[in-house]
N, C-alpha and C positions, 0 to 999 in steps of 0.2 A: 324919616318921612314916610317910609313904607307903612308903618303902623297907623299913621293918620289917614292915609288913603284907604287902607283896609277897613278901619273903623267907619269912615264915611260911607263906604259901599255896603258894609254889613248893616249899618243903621237903616238903609233904605231897602234891605231885603236880599241883597246879592250874597252868594256863597263865594268866599275868597280863599284861595290857596296861595301860600307865599313860599318863595325860595329866597335864601339869603344871598345868592350869587348866581351867575349864569350857569355854572356846572350843575348846581342843584335844580335849576329851572329845566335844563335839558333832561335830567334824570326824571323829574316829575312828569314831563311830557311822554315818557315811555309808559307811564301808568294810566294815562288818560289825556284826552285832548280838551282843553277848555274852549269856551266860545270866544275868548279874547285873552291876549297877553299884554299886561302893562309892564313895560320894561324900562328900567333905569339904565342909562348908558354908562354910568360910572359906578361900578361895583367891584368888590374885591374878588380875587381868584380868577374869575372870567368876566370880563366887562361885557356890556351890552352889544358892542359891535362883534365881538368874538361869538357871543351867543347867536346872533343873527346868522353869522357864517356857518356855524355848526348846525343850526336848526335846519338848514337846507338838506341835511342828510337824513332827517327824520320825515319820512313820507307823510305820516298822519298829521304832523304839525304844520306842514307847508300851507294848508288852507286856513289856518288860524290867523286872524289879523293881529298885528303887533302895533301897539301904541306906545311910543316912547314917552316917558315922563322923566324929564331931566332938566338940570340947570346948565347942560352943555351948550357950547356956542354953536353958531350956524354951520361950521365945518363938520363937526361930529354929527349934528342932526341931519345934514345933507347926506353924509355917508350912511347913516342908519336908514334913511329913505331909499337910497340906492340899493341897500342890502335887503329891502323888503318891508320895512316898517311902513304903515299906511298913513300915520299921522304922528305928530309930536306935541305934547303938552309941556309947557315950561313951568318949572317950579318957581315959586310955590303954586301948587295946583288949585285952581278954582273949583269948588265943590260942584256947582251947577254944571260947569263945562265937563267935568269928569263924569258926572252922572249922565249927561246927554250923550257923550261919546260911548259909554258902556251900553246904554239903552239902544243906541244905533247899531252897534255890532253884536248885541245879544238880544235880538228881538223876541226869541222864544222863551226868554227867562226874565220877564219884566219884574221890576222891584215891587214888593208888597208895600202898601201904604204904611207909612210910619204911624205908630200909635203913641 
């Protein structure tokens, strides 16, 4: 599913960096802070909830909004929100809803019109 979301966002002009799991995501945050983190709650090696817990240790990343994109049930989504996620999109992700949320949290980098 990651590849579909990436393609959707890149098609409308966003730059997307991906990590295959939570540990890679944390490592990536040490190299730069994105305007938004789209986080799957169910990943290998380090799941999304563990990522949210560990992210609190990175001062630069604490101000970055996290949007969960997951097929997880309400209990996991609720825990993600308690750990700092600001919203949650349910899979399968609606293209328009995803773009609206990214635009809301990344106002300084609006997408370029698709040609």
